[in-house]
VOBA-754392 format. One record per residue: residue number from 0; residue in three letters; x, y, z of N, C-alpha, C in turn. Coordinates in steps of 0.05 Angstrom, whole numbers, padded with zeros to 5 digits. Layout:
R;NUM;ALA;X;Y;Z;X;Y;Z;X;Y;Z
...
//
This chain:
R;0;UNK;00017;-00025;-00001;00000;00001;00000;00017;00026;-00001
R;1;UNK;00041;00025;00014;00057;00047;00015;00068;00054;-00014
R;2;UNK;00075;00033;-00029;00083;00038;-00055;00062;00051;-00073
R;3;UNK;00037;00046;-00069;00016;00058;-00085;00014;00085;-00077
R;4;UNK;00016;00093;-00052;00013;00122;-00043;00037;00136;-00051
R;5;UNK;00059;00126;-00052;00084;00137;-00058;00084;00144;-00090
R;6;UNK;00075;00125;-00106;00077;00129;-00134;00051;00143;-00146
R;7;UNK;00029;00146;-00130;00007;00159;-00143;00011;00186;-00153
R;8;UNK;00028;00203;-00141;00032;00231;-00152;00044;00229;-00179
R;9;UNK;00062;00209;-00184;00074;00208;-00211;00052;00199;-00233
R;10;UNK;00035;00183;-00225;00011;00175;-00243;-00004;00201;-00249
R;11;UNK;-00013;00214;-00227;-00029;00236;-00230;-00017;00259;-00248
R;12;UNK;00010;00264;-00243;00023;00284;-00259;00029;00275;-00287
R;13;UNK;00024;00251;-00294;00029;00241;-00321;00001;00241;-00336
R;14;UNK;-00020;00236;-00322;-00049;00233;-00333;-00060;00262;-00336
R;15;UNK;-00057;00280;-00317;-00073;00305;-00317;-00067;00321;-00344
R;16;UNK;-00040;00324;-00352;-00037;00341;-00375;-00050;00329;-00399
R;17;UNK;-00051;00303;-00402;-00067;00289;-00424;-00094;00294;-00420
R;18;UNK;-00107;00296;-00397;-00135;00301;-00393;-00142;00330;-00401
R;19;UNK;-00122;00348;-00398;-00128;00376;-00404;-00127;00379;-00435
R;20;UNK;-00113;00363;-00448;-00113;00363;-00479;-00138;00354;-00490
R;21;UNK;-00155;00339;-00477;-00179;00328;-00488;-00199;00350;-00485
R;22;UNK;-00216;00352;-00509;-00237;00371;-00515;-00258;00368;-00490
R;23;UNK;-00264;00388;-00477;-00284;00385;-00454;-00312;00378;-00463
R;24;UNK;-00318;00384;-00487;-00344;00378;-00499;-00347;00350;-00509
R;25;UNK;-00326;00333;-00509;-00328;00308;-00522;-00347;00289;-00508
R;26;UNK;-00349;00292;-00482;-00370;00274;-00467;-00400;00283;-00476
R;27;UNK;-00403;00310;-00479;-00430;00319;-00489;-00436;00310;-00516
R;28;UNK;-00414;00310;-00533;-00417;00302;-00561;-00426;00272;-00561
R;29;UNK;-00413;00256;-00543;-00418;00227;-00543;-00447;00222;-00531
R;30;UNK;-00454;00237;-00510;-00482;00236;-00500;-00503;00244;-00522
R;31;UNK;-00496;00265;-00538;-00517;00271;-00561;-00519;00249;-00581
R;32;UNK;-00498;00232;-00582;-00500;00211;-00604;-00511;00184;-00589
R;33;UNK;-00520;00188;-00563;-00533;00163;-00550;-00515;00146;-00536
R;34;UNK;-00490;00153;-00531;-00471;00134;-00518;-00474;00140;-00488
R;35;UNK;-00475;00118;-00474;-00479;00123;-00443;-00452;00131;-00430
R;36;UNK;-00452;00146;-00408;-00427;00157;-00398;-00404;00138;-00393
R;37;UNK;-00410;00116;-00382;-00388;00096;-00379;-00375;00086;-00403
R;38;UNK;-00393;00082;-00425;-00385;00073;-00450;-00367;00095;-00463
R;39;UNK;-00375;00119;-00460;-00359;00143;-00470;-00332;00145;-00456
R;40;UNK;-00333;00138;-00432;-00306;00138;-00417;-00288;00117;-00429
R;41;UNK;-00299;00094;-00432;-00283;00071;-00440;-00273;00076;-00469
R;42;UNK;-00293;00084;-00487;-00286;00086;-00516;-00273;00111;-00525
R;43;UNK;-00276;00133;-00511;-00266;00160;-00520;-00244;00171;-00502
R;44;UNK;-00252;00173;-00477;-00234;00186;-00459;-00207;00171;-00453
R;45;UNK;-00211;00147;-00444;-00187;00130;-00438;-00168;00127;-00462
R;46;UNK;-00180;00122;-00486;-00160;00121;-00509;-00145;00146;-00514
R;47;UNK;-00158;00170;-00508;-00147;00195;-00512;-00123;00203;-00492
R;48;UNK;-00126;00189;-00468;-00106;00194;-00448;-00088;00169;-00444
R;49;UNK;-00089;00151;-00463;-00074;00125;-00460;-00045;00129;-00457
R;50;UNK;-00033;00149;-00470;-00004;00156;-00469;00002;00164;-00441
R;51;UNK;-00015;00181;-00429;-00008;00189;-00401;-00010;00168;-00382
R;52;UNK;-00031;00150;-00384;-00035;00128;-00367;-00011;00108;-00368
R;53;UNK;-00002;00103;-00394;00021;00083;-00396;00048;00096;-00385
R;54;UNK;00053;00123;-00388;00076;00135;-00377;00074;00136;-00347
R;55;UNK;00050;00139;-00338;00047;00139;-00309;00053;00110;-00297
R;56;UNK;00042;00091;-00313;00047;00063;-00304;00077;00058;-00305
R;57;UNK;00093;00065;-00324;00119;00059;-00325;00136;00074;-00304
R;58;UNK;00128;00100;-00298;00140;00115;-00276;00134;00101;-00247
R;59;UNK;00109;00092;-00242;00104;00081;-00218;00118;00053;-00217
R;60;UNK;00119;00038;-00237;00134;00014;-00234;00165;00017;-00230
R;61;UNK;00175;00036;-00243;00204;00044;-00238;00209;00053;-00208
R;62;UNK;00192;00070;-00201;00194;00082;-00174;00189;00059;-00151
R;63;UNK;00173;00039;-00157;00168;00018;-00138;00192;00000;-00138
R;64;UNK;00203;-00004;-00159;00229;-00022;-00163;00249;-00007;-00146
R;65;UNK;00252;00021;-00150;00273;00037;-00137;00267;00035;-00106
R;66;UNK;00242;00033;-00097;00237;00032;-00068;00243;00006;-00058
R;67;UNK;00249;-00014;-00071;00256;-00039;-00061;00279;-00036;-00040
R;68;UNK;00299;-00021;-00048;00322;-00016;-00030;00314;-00003;-00005
R;69;UNK;00296;00015;-00004;00285;00027;00020;00270;00006;00034
R;70;UNK;00253;-00009;00023;00237;-00030;00035;00256;-00051;00049
R;71;UNK;00278;-00056;00034;00297;-00078;00044;00309;-00067;00071
R;72;UNK;00316;-00043;00074;00330;-00035;00096;00312;-00024;00118
R;73;UNK;00285;-00020;00114;00266;-00013;00132;00246;-00034;00141
R;74;UNK;00247;-00056;00130;00229;-00079;00137;00237;-00088;00167
R;75;UNK;00215;-00090;00181;00220;-00101;00210;00225;-00131;00211
R;76;UNK;00230;-00140;00233;00236;-00170;00236;00211;-00184;00236
R;77;UNK;00208;-00206;00219;00184;-00220;00218;00163;-00211;00199
R;78;UNK;00168;-00190;00184;00151;-00179;00165;00166;-00177;00138
R;79;UNK;00154;-00189;00118;00165;-00188;00089;00142;-00180;00071
R;80;UNK;00150;-00161;00054;00131;-00155;00030;00139;-00173;00010
R;81;UNK;00125;-00172;-00013;00129;-00191;-00036;00156;-00188;-00047
R;82;UNK;00167;-00166;-00052;00195;-00164;-00064;00216;-00173;-00044
R;83;UNK;00213;-00169;-00019;00232;-00179;00000;00230;-00209;00004
R;84;UNK;00207;-00221;00002;00202;-00250;00005;00214;-00263;-00021
R;85;UNK;00211;-00253;-00043;00224;-00265;-00066;00254;-00261;-00066
R;86;UNK;00264;-00239;-00057;00292;-00235;-00057;00306;-00252;-00034
R;87;UNK;00289;-00257;-00012;00301;-00273;00009;00302;-00304;-00001
R;88;UNK;00283;-00311;-00017;00283;-00339;-00027;00304;-00344;-00047
R;89;UNK;00313;-00324;-00063;00333;-00328;-00083;00360;-00331;-00070
R;90;UNK;00363;-00320;-00045;00390;-00321;-00031;00396;-00352;-00022
R;91;UNK;00377;-00368;-00019;00381;-00394;-00012;00391;-00411;-00034
R;92;UNK;00401;-00436;-00030;00410;-00454;-00050;00387;-00463;-00071
R;93;UNK;00364;-00465;-00060;00342;-00473;-00078;00316;-00457;-00069
R;94;UNK;00302;-00451;-00090;00278;-00433;-00083;00256;-00453;-00074
R;95;UNK;00239;-00442;-00059;00218;-00459;-00045;00196;-00461;-00067
R;96;UNK;00178;-00483;-00065;00157;-00487;-00087;00138;-00463;-00086
R;97;UNK;00136;-00447;-00065;00117;-00427;-00064;00124;-00405;-00082
R;98;UNK;00152;-00399;-00087;00161;-00380;-00105;00156;-00388;-00133
R;99;UNK;00159;-00415;-00140;00154;-00423;-00166;00124;-00423;-00171
R;100;UNK;00109;-00429;-00153;00078;-00427;-00156;00070;-00397;-00160
R;101;UNK;00080;-00380;-00144;00073;-00353;-00148;00083;-00340;-00176
R;102;UNK;00106;-00347;-00185;00117;-00338;-00210;00099;-00351;-00232
R;103;UNK;00093;-00375;-00230;00074;-00388;-00248;00049;-00375;-00252
R;104;UNK;00035;-00368;-00228;00008;-00354;-00229;00011;-00327;-00241
R;105;UNK;00032;-00314;-00234;00036;-00285;-00245;00040;-00285;-00273
R;106;UNK;00056;-00305;-00284;00059;-00308;-00314;00036;-00315;-00328
R;107;UNK;00019;-00335;-00316;-00007;-00342;-00329;-00027;-00320;-00329
R;108;UNK;-00027;-00305;-00307;-00047;-00284;-00306;-00040;-00261;-00326
R;109;UNK;-00014;-00256;-00328;-00006;-00234;-00347;-00012;-00242;-00376
R;110;UNK;-00006;-00267;-00381;-00010;-00277;-00409;-00041;-00279;-00416
R;111;UNK;-00057;-00288;-00397;-00086;-00289;-00402;-00098;-00259;-00406
R;112;UNK;-00086;-00240;-00389;-00097;-00213;-00395;-00089;-00201;-00421
R;113;UNK;-00064;-00209;-00431;-00054;-00201;-00457;-00070;-00215;-00478
R;114;UNK;-00076;-00241;-00476;-00091;-00254;-00497;-00123;-00243;-00497
R;115;UNK;-00131;-00237;-00476;-00160;-00226;-00475;-00162;-00200;-00487
R;116;UNK;-00142;-00182;-00481;-00140;-00155;-00493;-00137;-00156;-00523
R;117;UNK;-00117;-00173;-00532;-00112;-00176;-00560;-00135;-00187;-00574
R;118;UNK;-00148;-00206;-00562;-00172;-00219;-00575;-00195;-00200;-00578
R;119;UNK;-00199;-00182;-00558;-00222;-00164;-00559;-00215;-00141;-00579
R;120;UNK;-00190;-00134;-00579;-00183;-00112;-00599;-00184;-00123;-00629
R;121;UNK;-00177;-00149;-00632;-00180;-00161;-00660;-00209;-00165;-00667
R;122;UNK;-00225;-00174;-00647;-00253;-00176;-00653;-00266;-00150;-00658
R;123;UNK;-00258;-00130;-00644;-00272;-00103;-00648;-00264;-00092;-00675
R;124;UNK;-00242;-00099;-00686;-00234;-00087;-00711;-00252;-00099;-00734
R;125;UNK;-00257;-00125;-00730;-00275;-00139;-00750;-00304;-00129;-00748
R;126;UNK;-00313;-00122;-00726;-00339;-00110;-00723;-00343;-00084;-00739
R;127;UNK;-00323;-00067;-00737;-00325;-00041;-00749;-00322;-00046;-00779
R;128;UNK;-00310;-00064;-00791;-00306;-00068;-00819;-00334;-00074;-00832
R;129;UNK;-00352;-00087;-00817;-00379;-00095;-00829;-00394;-00070;-00836
R;130;UNK;-00391;-00050;-00822;-00407;-00024;-00825;-00393;-00005;-00840
//
């Protein structure tokens, strides 16, 4: 949770300039065309600020990795966050099965999200070609 609150300003400072570039009347235009607000947010606003979201994500990830050193030196006895737990497991001669299971789950989750997003994008392109 500390990493989230520490990196949140970087994300906000990356997304806000992109939001200011978006035409303020775009939501009204979408509403005039009959698009519901949540659909307009997903189909119009988020793609317009996608670059800011992506740069904020990269900054947050980089800062979180950078804070590993701080976490390593300030972690109390008997408490490990995820990065300290994995780092501590690597220091032994062999990794525990829990580290392998976590890494497998994380890889499968990432791949499934990527497949779903690519499938949805590919399917969406074919829908628009019909019209």
